[in-house]
All heavy atoms as a GROMACS GRO file, in nm:
protein
  466
    1MET      N    1  20.615  12.149  15.935
    1MET     CA    2  20.545  12.024  15.915
    1MET      C    3  20.565  11.974  15.773
    1MET      O    4  20.576  11.854  15.751
    1MET     CB    5  20.397  12.043  15.944
    1MET     CG    6  20.317  11.917  15.920
    1MET     SD    7  20.147  11.939  15.966
    1MET     CE    8  20.077  11.799  15.887
    2GLY      N    9  20.571  12.063  15.678
    2GLY     CA   10  20.583  12.023  15.539
    2GLY      C   11  20.711  11.945  15.510
    2GLY      O   12  20.711  11.850  15.433
    3VAL      N   13  20.820  11.984  15.576
    3VAL     CA   14  20.947  11.914  15.554
    3VAL      C   15  20.938  11.772  15.607
    3VAL      O   16  20.982  11.677  15.541
    3VAL     CB   17  21.062  11.991  15.624
    3VAL    CG1   18  21.192  11.915  15.614
    3VAL    CG2   19  21.076  12.128  15.564
    4PHE      N   20  20.879  11.755  15.725
    4PHE     CA   21  20.862  11.622  15.781
    4PHE      C   22  20.777  11.534  15.688
    4PHE      O   23  20.813  11.420  15.660
    4PHE     CB   24  20.793  11.629  15.918
    4PHE     CG   25  20.884  11.674  16.028
    4PHE    CD1   26  20.872  11.802  16.080
    4PHE    CD2   27  20.979  11.590  16.081
    4PHE    CE1   28  20.956  11.844  16.182
    4PHE    CE2   29  21.062  11.631  16.184
    4PHE     CZ   30  21.051  11.759  16.234
    5VAL      N   31  20.668  11.588  15.639
    5VAL     CA   32  20.578  11.510  15.552
    5VAL      C   33  20.649  11.471  15.423
    5VAL      O   34  20.637  11.356  15.378
    5VAL     CB   35  20.449  11.591  15.522
    5VAL    CG1   36  20.366  11.522  15.417
    5VAL    CG2   37  20.370  11.611  15.650
    6ASN      N   38  20.724  11.562  15.364
    6ASN     CA   39  20.796  11.530  15.240
    6ASN      C   40  20.896  11.417  15.259
    6ASN      O   41  20.901  11.324  15.179
    6ASN     CB   42  20.866  11.653  15.185
    6ASN     CG   43  20.770  11.752  15.126
    6ASN    OD1   44  20.664  11.715  15.078
    6ASN    ND2   45  20.806  11.878  15.129
    7PHE      N   46  20.976  11.425  15.364
    7PHE     CA   47  21.074  11.319  15.388
    7PHE      C   48  21.008  11.186  15.420
    7PHE      O   49  21.056  11.080  15.379
    7PHE     CB   50  21.171  11.359  15.498
    7PHE     CG   51  21.275  11.457  15.455
    7PHE    CD1   52  21.298  11.573  15.526
    7PHE    CD2   53  21.351  11.434  15.342
    7PHE    CE1   54  21.395  11.663  15.486
    7PHE    CE2   55  21.448  11.524  15.300
    7PHE     CZ   56  21.469  11.638  15.373
    8ILE      N   57  20.899  11.190  15.496
    8ILE     CA   58  20.827  11.066  15.528
    8ILE      C   59  20.772  11.003  15.401
    8ILE      O   60  20.783  10.881  15.379
    8ILE     CB   61  20.716  11.093  15.631
    8ILE    CG1   62  20.778  11.128  15.767
    8ILE    CG2   63  20.623  10.974  15.644
    8ILE    CD1   64  20.681  11.186  15.866
    9LEU      N   65  20.713  11.084  15.314
    9LEU     CA   66  20.658  11.030  15.189
    9LEU      C   67  20.766  10.974  15.098
    9LEU      O   68  20.747  10.870  15.034
    9LEU     CB   69  20.576  11.137  15.118
    9LEU     CG   70  20.444  11.174  15.183
    9LEU    CD1   71  20.377  11.287  15.107
    9LEU    CD2   72  20.352  11.054  15.192
   10ILE      N   73  20.880  11.042  15.092
   10ILE     CA   74  20.990  10.991  15.010
   10ILE      C   75  21.037  10.856  15.062
   10ILE      O   76  21.058  10.762  14.985
   10ILE     CB   77  21.106  11.093  15.007
   10ILE    CG1   78  21.066  11.215  14.924
   10ILE    CG2   79  21.233  11.030  14.952
   10ILE    CD1   80  21.162  11.331  14.937
   11ALA      N   81  21.056  10.844  15.192
   11ALA     CA   82  21.104  10.718  15.249
   11ALA      C   83  21.000  10.607  15.232
   11ALA      O   84  21.035  10.493  15.200
   11ALA     CB   85  21.137  10.736  15.396
   12LEU      N   86  20.872  10.638  15.250
   12LEU     CA   87  20.768  10.538  15.230
   12LEU      C   88  20.759  10.496  15.084
   12LEU      O   89  20.736  10.379  15.053
   12LEU     CB   90  20.633  10.588  15.280
   12LEU     CG   91  20.620  10.601  15.432
   12LEU    CD1   92  20.486  10.665  15.468
   12LEU    CD2   93  20.635  10.466  15.499
   13ASP      N   94  20.779  10.590  14.994
   13ASP     CA   95  20.779  10.558  14.852
   13ASP      C   96  20.894  10.464  14.817
   13ASP      O   97  20.876  10.368  14.743
   13ASP     CB   98  20.788  10.686  14.769
   13ASP     CG   99  20.783  10.659  14.621
   13ASP    OD1  100  20.685  10.594  14.577
   13ASP    OD2  101  20.875  10.702  14.550
   14MET      N  102  21.012  10.491  14.872
   14MET     CA  103  21.125  10.400  14.851
   14MET      C  104  21.094  10.260  14.901
   14MET      O  105  21.125  10.161  14.835
   14MET     CB  106  21.250  10.452  14.924
   14MET     CG  107  21.312  10.573  14.863
   14MET     SD  108  21.445  10.647  14.963
   14MET     CE  109  21.518  10.510  15.046
   15LEU      N  110  21.030  10.253  15.016
   15LEU     CA  111  20.996  10.124  15.074
   15LEU      C  112  20.898  10.048  14.987
   15LEU      O  113  20.918   9.931  14.954
   15LEU     CB  114  20.937  10.146  15.214
   15LEU     CG  115  20.896  10.025  15.294
   15LEU    CD1  116  21.017   9.940  15.324
   15LEU    CD2  117  20.829  10.068  15.423
   16VAL      N  118  20.792  10.114  14.943
   16VAL     CA  119  20.689  10.048  14.862
   16VAL      C  120  20.744  10.005  14.726
   16VAL      O  121  20.721   9.892  14.682
   16VAL     CB  122  20.566  10.141  14.845
   16VAL    CG1  123  20.470  10.085  14.742
   16VAL    CG2  124  20.497  10.159  14.978
   17VAL      N  125  20.817  10.093  14.660
   17VAL     CA  126  20.872  10.060  14.528
   17VAL      C  127  20.973   9.945  14.540
   17VAL      O  128  20.972   9.852  14.460
   17VAL     CB  129  20.936  10.184  14.463
   17VAL    CG1  130  21.016  10.147  14.340
   17VAL    CG2  131  20.829  10.285  14.428
   18GLY      N  132  21.059   9.952  14.640
   18GLY     CA  133  21.158   9.846  14.658
   18GLY      C  134  21.094   9.711  14.686
   18GLY      O  135  21.138   9.608  14.636
   19LEU      N  136  20.990   9.710  14.766
   19LEU     CA  137  20.922   9.584  14.796
   19LEU      C  138  20.843   9.533  14.676
   19LEU      O  139  20.835   9.413  14.653
   19LEU     CB  140  20.830   9.600  14.917
   19LEU     CG  141  20.901   9.620  15.050
   19LEU    CD1  142  20.798   9.647  15.160
   19LEU    CD2  143  20.985   9.499  15.085
   20ARG      N  144  20.787   9.624  14.600
   20ARG     CA  145  20.706   9.583  14.485
   20ARG      C  146  20.792   9.518  14.377
   20ARG      O  147  20.752   9.418  14.318
   20ARG     CB  148  20.633   9.704  14.429
   20ARG     CG  149  20.544   9.669  14.313
   20ARG     CD  150  20.461   9.786  14.272
   20ARG     NE  151  20.373   9.747  14.163
   20ARG     CZ  152  20.302   9.829  14.093
   20ARG    NH1  153  20.307   9.959  14.122
   20ARG    NH2  154  20.225   9.789  13.997
   21TYR      N  155  20.906   9.575  14.350
   21TYR     CA  156  20.993   9.521  14.245
   21TYR      C  157  21.095   9.422  14.298
   21TYR      O  158  21.177   9.373  14.223
   21TYR     CB  159  21.063   9.635  14.172
   21TYR     CG  160  20.966   9.720  14.095
   21TYR    CD1  161  20.942   9.852  14.131
   21TYR    CD2  162  20.896   9.669  13.986
   21TYR    CE1  163  20.851   9.930  14.062
   21TYR    CE2  164  20.805   9.746  13.917
   21TYR     CZ  165  20.784   9.876  13.955
   21TYR     OH  166  20.694   9.954  13.887
   22ASP      N  167  21.090   9.394  14.428
   22ASP     CA  168  21.175   9.295  14.492
   22ASP      C  169  21.323   9.321  14.463
   22ASP      O  170  21.398   9.230  14.427
   22ASP     CB  171  21.135   9.154  14.446
   22ASP     CG  172  21.187   9.049  14.542
   22ASP    OD1  173  21.208   9.082  14.659
   22ASP    OD2  174  21.206   8.933  14.498
   23THR      N  175  21.363   9.446  14.476
   23THR     CA  176  21.502   9.482  14.448
   23THR      C  177  21.577   9.527  14.572
   23THR      O  178  21.693   9.566  14.562
   23THR     CB  179  21.508   9.597  14.345
   23THR    OG1  180  21.436   9.708  14.398
   23THR    CG2  181  21.451   9.555  14.213
   24MET      N  182  21.513   9.523  14.687
   24MET     CA  183  21.578   9.571  14.808
   24MET      C  184  21.644   9.458  14.883
   24MET      O  185  21.589   9.349  14.894
   24MET     CB  186  21.475   9.635  14.903
   24MET     CG  187  21.415   9.762  14.856
   24MET     SD  188  21.304   9.826  14.980
   24MET     CE  189  21.396   9.966  15.033
   25ASN      N  190  21.763   9.486  14.936
   25ASN     CA  191  21.821   9.391  15.030
   25ASN      C  192  21.780   9.434  15.171
   25ASN      O  193  21.711   9.534  15.190
   25ASN     CB  194  21.973   9.383  15.013
   25ASN     CG  195  22.042   9.515  15.034
   25ASN    OD1  196  21.990   9.602  15.103
   25ASN    ND2  197  22.159   9.531  14.974
   26PHE      N  198  21.826   9.360  15.271
   26PHE     CA  199  21.779   9.386  15.407
   26PHE      C  200  21.824   9.522  15.459
   26PHE      O  201  21.748   9.590  15.528
   26PHE     CB  202  21.827   9.275  15.500
   26PHE     CG  203  21.781   9.293  15.641
   26PHE    CD1  204  21.648   9.270  15.673
   26PHE    CD2  205  21.867   9.336  15.739
   26PHE    CE1  206  21.603   9.289  15.803
   26PHE    CE2  207  21.823   9.354  15.869
   26PHE     CZ  208  21.690   9.330  15.900
   27ILE      N  209  21.944   9.564  15.425
   27ILE     CA  210  21.994   9.692  15.474
   27ILE      C  211  21.912   9.808  15.416
   27ILE      O  212  21.874   9.900  15.489
   27ILE     CB  213  22.144   9.708  15.441
   27ILE    CG1  214  22.224   9.604  15.518
   27ILE    CG2  215  22.193   9.848  15.471
   27ILE    CD1  216  22.368   9.595  15.478
   28GLU      N  217  21.884   9.804  15.288
   28GLU     CA  218  21.802   9.910  15.226
   28GLU      C  219  21.662   9.911  15.284
   28GLU      O  220  21.604  10.016  15.308
   28GLU     CB  221  21.797   9.890  15.076
   28GLU     CG  222  21.929   9.912  15.006
   28GLU     CD  223  21.925   9.868  14.862
   28GLU    OE1  224  21.834   9.791  14.824
   28GLU    OE2  225  22.015   9.908  14.787
   29PHE      N  226  21.605   9.792  15.305
   29PHE     CA  227  21.472   9.784  15.365
   29PHE      C  228  21.472   9.843  15.505
   29PHE      O  229  21.382   9.918  15.542
   29PHE     CB  230  21.425   9.638  15.370
   29PHE     CG  231  21.298   9.619  15.447
   29PHE    CD1  232  21.176   9.650  15.388
   29PHE    CD2  233  21.299   9.574  15.577
   29PHE    CE1  234  21.058   9.634  15.458
   29PHE    CE2  235  21.182   9.558  15.648
   29PHE     CZ  236  21.061   9.588  15.588
   30SER      N  237  21.574   9.811  15.583
   30SER     CA  238  21.582   9.862  15.720
   30SER      C  239  21.592  10.015  15.721
   30SER      O  240  21.524  10.081  15.800
   30SER     CB  241  21.703   9.803  15.792
   30SER     OG  242  21.691   9.664  15.799
   31ILE      N  243  21.675  10.070  15.633
   31ILE     CA  244  21.690  10.216  15.627
   31ILE      C  245  21.559  10.281  15.583
   31ILE      O  246  21.514  10.379  15.642
   31ILE     CB  247  21.805  10.254  15.533
   31ILE    CG1  248  21.938  10.213  15.595
   31ILE    CG2  249  21.804  10.403  15.502
   31ILE    CD1  250  22.056  10.224  15.502
   32ALA      N  251  21.496  10.225  15.480
   32ALA     CA  252  21.370  10.283  15.430
   32ALA      C  253  21.258  10.268  15.532
   32ALA      O  254  21.164  10.347  15.532
   32ALA     CB  255  21.330  10.216  15.299
   33PHE      N  256  21.265  10.170  15.619
   33PHE     CA  257  21.163  10.152  15.722
   33PHE      C  258  21.191  10.241  15.842
   33PHE      O  259  21.099  10.297  15.901
   33PHE     CB  260  21.159  10.005  15.765
   33PHE     CG  261  21.050   9.975  15.863
   33PHE    CD1  262  20.919   9.965  15.821
   33PHE    CD2  263  21.079   9.959  15.997
   33PHE    CE1  264  20.818   9.937  15.911
   33PHE    CE2  265  20.979   9.931  16.088
   33PHE     CZ  266  20.847   9.920  16.045
   34ILE      N  267  21.317  10.255  15.879
   34ILE     CA  268  21.353  10.329  16.000
   34ILE      C  269  21.342  10.481  15.979
   34ILE      O  270  21.301  10.553  16.069
   34ILE     CB  271  21.494  10.289  16.047
   34ILE    CG1  272  21.489  10.147  16.101
   34ILE    CG2  273  21.548  10.384  16.151
   34ILE    CD1  274  21.624  10.087  16.132
   35VAL      N  275  21.376  10.529  15.860
   35VAL     CA  276  21.374  10.674  15.834
   35VAL      C  277  21.236  10.735  15.861
   35VAL      O  278  21.226  10.833  15.936
   35VAL     CB  279  21.425  10.706  15.692
   35VAL    CG1  280  21.394  10.849  15.652
   35VAL    CG2  281  21.574  10.680  15.683
   36PRO      N  282  21.125  10.680  15.806
   36PRO     CA  283  20.995  10.742  15.837
   36PRO      C  284  20.958  10.731  15.984
   36PRO      O  285  20.898  10.822  16.040
   36PRO     CB  286  20.894  10.665  15.751
   36PRO     CG  287  20.970  10.580  15.660
   36PRO     CD  288  21.110  10.576  15.707
   37VAL      N  289  20.997  10.622  16.048
   37VAL     CA  290  20.966  10.606  16.191
   37VAL      C  291  21.038  10.712  16.273
   37VAL      O  292  20.978  10.776  16.360
   37VAL     CB  293  21.004  10.463  16.238
   37VAL    CG1  294  20.994  10.452  16.389
   37VAL    CG2  295  20.915  10.360  16.171
   38VAL      N  296  21.164  10.734  16.245
   38VAL     CA  297  21.242  10.836  16.317
   38VAL      C  298  21.185  10.975  16.290
   38VAL      O  299  21.170  11.056  16.382
   38VAL     CB  300  21.391  10.828  16.280
   38VAL    CG1  301  21.468  10.947  16.332
   38VAL    CG2  302  21.451  10.698  16.330
   39LEU      N  303  21.153  11.003  16.164
   39LEU     CA  304  21.099  11.135  16.130
   39LEU      C  305  20.963  11.159  16.195
   39LEU      O  306  20.937  11.267  16.248
   39LEU     CB  307  21.090  11.150  15.979
   39LEU     CG  308  21.222  11.167  15.907
   39LEU    CD1  309  21.201  11.162  15.756
   39LEU    CD2  310  21.288  11.296  15.947
   40MET      N  311  20.876  11.058  16.192
   40MET     CA  312  20.744  11.076  16.253
   40MET      C  313  20.756  11.093  16.404
   40MET      O  314  20.687  11.176  16.464
   40MET     CB  315  20.654  10.956  16.220
   40MET     CG  316  20.604  10.958  16.078
   40MET     SD  317  20.485  10.829  16.041
   40MET     CE  318  20.594  10.695  16.001
   41SER      N  319  20.844  11.015  16.468
   41SER     CA  320  20.858  11.029  16.613
   41SER      C  321  20.922  11.163  16.650
   41SER      O  322  20.884  11.222  16.750
   41SER     CB  323  20.939  10.912  16.670
   41SER     OG  324  21.066  10.908  16.613
   42SER      N  325  21.016  11.211  16.568
   42SER     CA  326  21.074  11.343  16.598
   42SER      C  327  20.970  11.453  16.578
   42SER      O  328  20.970  11.551  16.652
   42SER     CB  329  21.198  11.368  16.514
   42SER     OG  330  21.165  11.373  16.378
   43TYR      N  331  20.883  11.438  16.479
   43TYR     CA  332  20.778  11.537  16.459
   43TYR      C  333  20.681  11.538  16.578
   43TYR      O  334  20.643  11.645  16.626
   43TYR     CB  335  20.702  11.506  16.330
   43TYR     CG  336  20.585  11.598  16.308
   43TYR    CD1  337  20.604  11.731  16.275
   43TYR    CD2  338  20.455  11.553  16.322
   43TYR    CE1  339  20.499  11.817  16.256
   43TYR    CE2  340  20.348  11.638  16.304
   43TYR     CZ  341  20.370  11.769  16.270
   43TYR     OH  342  20.264  11.854  16.253
   44VAL      N  343  20.646  11.421  16.626
   44VAL     CA  344  20.556  11.413  16.742
   44VAL      C  345  20.623  11.472  16.866
   44VAL      O  346  20.560  11.547  16.942
   44VAL     CB  347  20.513  11.266  16.767
   44VAL    CG1  348  20.444  11.251  16.901
   44VAL    CG2  349  20.422  11.219  16.654
   45ALA      N  350  20.751  11.441  16.884
   45ALA     CA  351  20.823  11.496  17.000
   45ALA      C  352  20.834  11.647  16.990
   45ALA      O  353  20.818  11.718  17.090
   45ALA     CB  354  20.962  11.433  17.009
   46HIS      N  355  20.858  11.698  16.870
   46HIS     CA  356  20.867  11.843  16.851
   46HIS      C  357  20.731  11.908  16.881
   46HIS      O  358  20.726  12.012  16.947
   46HIS     CB  359  20.911  11.873  16.709
   46HIS     CG  360  20.920  12.019  16.678
   46HIS    ND1  361  21.018  12.100  16.731
   46HIS    CD2  362  20.842  12.099  16.600
   46HIS    CE1  363  21.000  12.223  16.688
   46HIS    NE2  364  20.895  12.225  16.608
   47GLY      N  365  20.623  11.847  16.835
   47GLY     CA  366  20.489  11.900  16.861
   47GLY      C  367  20.455  11.897  17.009
   47GLY      O  368  20.396  11.992  17.062
   48ALA      N  369  20.494  11.791  17.078
   48ALA     CA  370  20.468  11.782  17.221
   48ALA      C  371  20.547  11.888  17.297
   48ALA      O  372  20.496  11.948  17.392
   48ALA     CB  373  20.504  11.643  17.272
   49LYS      N  374  20.668  11.912  17.254
   49LYS     CA  375  20.750  12.016  17.318
   49LYS      C  376  20.686  12.152  17.299
   49LYS      O  377  20.679  12.232  17.393
   49LYS     CB  378  20.890  12.014  17.258
   49LYS     CG  379  20.983  12.118  17.314
   49LYS     CD  380  21.118  12.110  17.246
   49LYS     CE  381  21.206  12.226  17.289
   49LYS     NZ  382  21.332  12.228  17.214
   50GLN      N  383  20.637  12.181  17.178
   50GLN     CA  384  20.572  12.309  17.152
   50GLN      C  385  20.444  12.324  17.235
   50GLN      O  386  20.415  12.431  17.286
   50GLN     CB  387  20.541  12.324  17.003
   50GLN     CG  388  20.664  12.331  16.916
   50GLN     CD  389  20.753  12.449  16.952
   50GLN    OE1  390  20.706  12.557  16.982
   50GLN    NE2  391  20.882  12.426  16.951
   51ASP      N  392  20.368  12.214  17.249
   51ASP     CA  393  20.247  12.219  17.331
   51ASP      C  394  20.280  12.247  17.476
   51ASP      O  395  20.210  12.323  17.544
   51ASP     CB  396  20.170  12.087  17.320
   51ASP     CG  397  20.101  12.073  17.186
   51ASP    OD1  398  20.085  12.175  17.116
   51ASP    OD2  399  20.062  11.959  17.152
   52ASN      N  400  20.387  12.184  17.526
   52ASN     CA  401  20.427  12.208  17.665
   52ASN      C  402  20.472  12.352  17.686
   52ASN      O  403  20.447  12.410  17.791
   52ASN     CB  404  20.539  12.111  17.706
   52ASN     CG  405  20.488  11.971  17.722
   52ASN    OD1  406  20.370  11.949  17.744
   52ASN    ND2  407  20.577  11.874  17.710
   53ILE      N  408  20.538  12.410  17.587
   53ILE     CA  409  20.580  12.549  17.597
   53ILE      C  410  20.458  12.641  17.603
   53ILE      O  411  20.452  12.733  17.684
   53ILE     CB  412  20.673  12.587  17.480
   53ILE    CG1  413  20.807  12.515  17.494
   53ILE    CG2  414  20.694  12.738  17.472
   53ILE    CD1  415  20.899  12.530  17.374
   54ARG      N  416  20.358  12.614  17.519
   54ARG     CA  417  20.236  12.696  17.520
   54ARG      C  418  20.161  12.682  17.650
   54ARG      O  419  20.109  12.781  17.705
   54ARG     CB  420  20.146  12.653  17.405
   54ARG     CG  421  20.195  12.697  17.270
   54ARG     CD  422  20.093  12.668  17.161
   54ARG     NE  423  20.163  12.664  17.035
   54ARG     CZ  424  20.156  12.565  16.949
   54ARG    NH1  425  20.079  12.462  16.973
   54ARG    NH2  426  20.223  12.569  16.836
   55ILE      N  427  20.154  12.561  17.705
   55ILE     CA  428  20.084  12.540  17.832
   55ILE      C  429  20.157  12.614  17.945
   55ILE      O  430  20.094  12.677  18.031
   55ILE     CB  431  20.072  12.389  17.863
   55ILE    CG1  432  19.975  12.324  17.764
   55ILE    CG2  433  20.027  12.366  18.006
   55ILE    CD1  434  19.974  12.173  17.769
   56ALA      N  435  20.289  12.608  17.945
   56ALA     CA  436  20.367  12.676  18.048
   56ALA      C  437  20.350  12.827  18.041
   56ALA      O  438  20.346  12.895  18.143
   56ALA     CB  439  20.514  12.638  18.037
   57LYS      N  440  20.340  12.881  17.920
   57LYS     CA  441  20.323  13.025  17.904
   57LYS      C  442  20.185  13.072  17.949
   57LYS      O  443  20.169  13.184  17.990
   57LYS     CB  444  20.346  13.064  17.758
   57LYS     CG  445  20.490  13.063  17.716
   57LYS     CD  446  20.506  13.109  17.573
   57LYS     CE  447  20.651  13.110  17.533
   57LYS     NZ  448  20.667  13.152  17.393
   58GLN      N  449  20.086  12.984  17.940
   58GLN     CA  450  19.950  13.021  17.978
   58GLN      C  451  19.936  13.031  18.130
   58GLN      O  452  19.848  13.099  18.180
   58GLN     CB  453  19.849  12.922  17.924
   58GLN     CG  454  19.832  12.931  17.774
   58GLN     CD  455  19.737  12.824  17.720
   58GLN    OE1  456  19.694  12.736  17.795
   58GLN    NE2  457  19.708  12.833  17.592
   59LYS      N  458  20.020  12.962  18.205
   59LYS     CA  459  20.006  12.961  18.351
   59LYS      C  460  20.057  13.086  18.414
   59LYS      O  461  20.115  13.171  18.388
   59LYS     CB  462  20.079  12.841  18.409
   59LYS     CG  463  20.009  12.713  18.376
   59LYS     CD  464  20.080  12.598  18.441
   59LYS     CE  465  20.002  12.469  18.412
   59LYS     NZ  466  20.064  12.355  18.472
   0.00000   0.00000   0.00000
């Protein structure tokens, strides 16, 4: 979980700093916006997979 959180925070920090100083072009904004979304969704998918494995083992 720690790795996911670190990468998400780094990408969100890039997004906020770039928007604050108005130095981002559209491609950089898109990358900084998409990276945390992909990481958060992969973390949720990984957690759901682990939950399904635990439920299957309990049966």
